[in-house]
N, C-alpha and C positions, 0 to 999 in steps of 0.2 A: 272275306274268307267263307268258304263253303264247309258245311258239316253234313256228313252222311249219317242219318239217324238210325235207320233200320231197313231191313229188307222185307218186302211184302211176300205173300205166298207165291208170286210169280218170279221172285228173285230180284225185283227192281228195288233199288235203294231210294229212300226218301231223302232229298237234299234240301237243307235250309241254309240261308245266309246267316252268319253269326249276328249281324246287326238286327235282323228281323227277329231272331230268337230272343235276343236281349230286350228289344222293345216289347215283344209279346209278354214277357215275364214281368218287366218292371215299369212299363209306361201304359197307363190306361188309354184306351182308344175309344173315348166316349162318342166321337163322331163317326166311328167305323170307317176311318180312312184306310185306303188299301196299301199305301206304300210307306216306307221308312226312309227319311232323309238324314244325311249327315250334315249337321248345321255348319261345320267348318269346312265341308267339302272334301275332307280326308277320309276315304273309305276304310282306312286302317284304324281310325280312331273310333272304336266301338263303345266308348264310354256312354253310359246311359244319359249323361248330361249333354252329350253331343248328338243325340238322336231325337227325332220327332216324327209323329205320324202325319202324313200329308196326302193330298190327292195327287193324281198323275200330273195335273196342271200345275199345282204348287211345286212339285218336284222339278218339272221342266222349267218353270220360271226361275227357281233357285239356280239350276244349272246354267241357264242363259245369263243371268245377272252376274254370276261368279266365273263364267267361262269354263265350266266343268264339262266333263263327259264328251260325247261326240255330237253335241248340238251343232248342226250345220247351218241352220237358218237364223237370220236376224228377224226381229219383230216386223220390220217393214216388208221383208220378203214374205212373211206369213200373211200379212195383209194383202199383198199383191196376189199371192196364190189364192186366197179366199175370194177376192174380187174376180180373178180370172175363172175360177171354178164355177162361179155363179153367173157371170155376165159375158163370157166369151164363148166362141164356138170351138175352142180348143178342147181336146179330150184331156182327161186327168193324166193319162200317160204322157201326152205332149207337154202339159204343164210341169209334170215331174221332171221330164228331160231338161226343160229350161232351167230348173233350179237344182238339178242334181239329186233329186229325192225319188223314192219309189212312188208309184201310183197310189198305194195304200196310204201314204202320208198325205197326199193331196186330198184323198177322200176323207181322212180323219180331220183335216183342217176344214174342209167344206162343211162337214157335218158336226163340227165343234166337238169332236172327241179328243182332239189334241190342240194345244196352243189356244185354249178357250179364253185365256186372259187377254189375248190379242184380238181375237175375233169376237168381241163382246157385243152386247146389245146395241151399243152406239154404232158400231160398224154396220151391223145388220139394218138398223133403223135408217142410216144414211142411204143405204141401197134400196130402201123400200121393201125389205124382206120381213116376213114374220110380224107384220103390224096387226 
């Protein structure tokens, strides 16, 4: 659920999601994590007990494990994209077309900005990268 809070001097409304507002007020964010996750996967359940602060990667992992959202890739596909992005002559656009994702997703996987829990140090080490 979205909440429009106020209009700025240019007439634009500030919009917050209810779960984020509840977490900001009632859940300490000691690790300064940027996202709020619904533990039970139900976005309508905004009980403070159902919310937790998470990283983008933790949120993606939760969605993948529980089959939530619009997660299109399986972990093995992410590994394949990672390997192809580093070790093949294919462009990121071509790799994206193979897996039905945007080029920016391929870039984020390659640079470990998304799906980091799949493309961990072990995968990089096996490839001889970043030693």
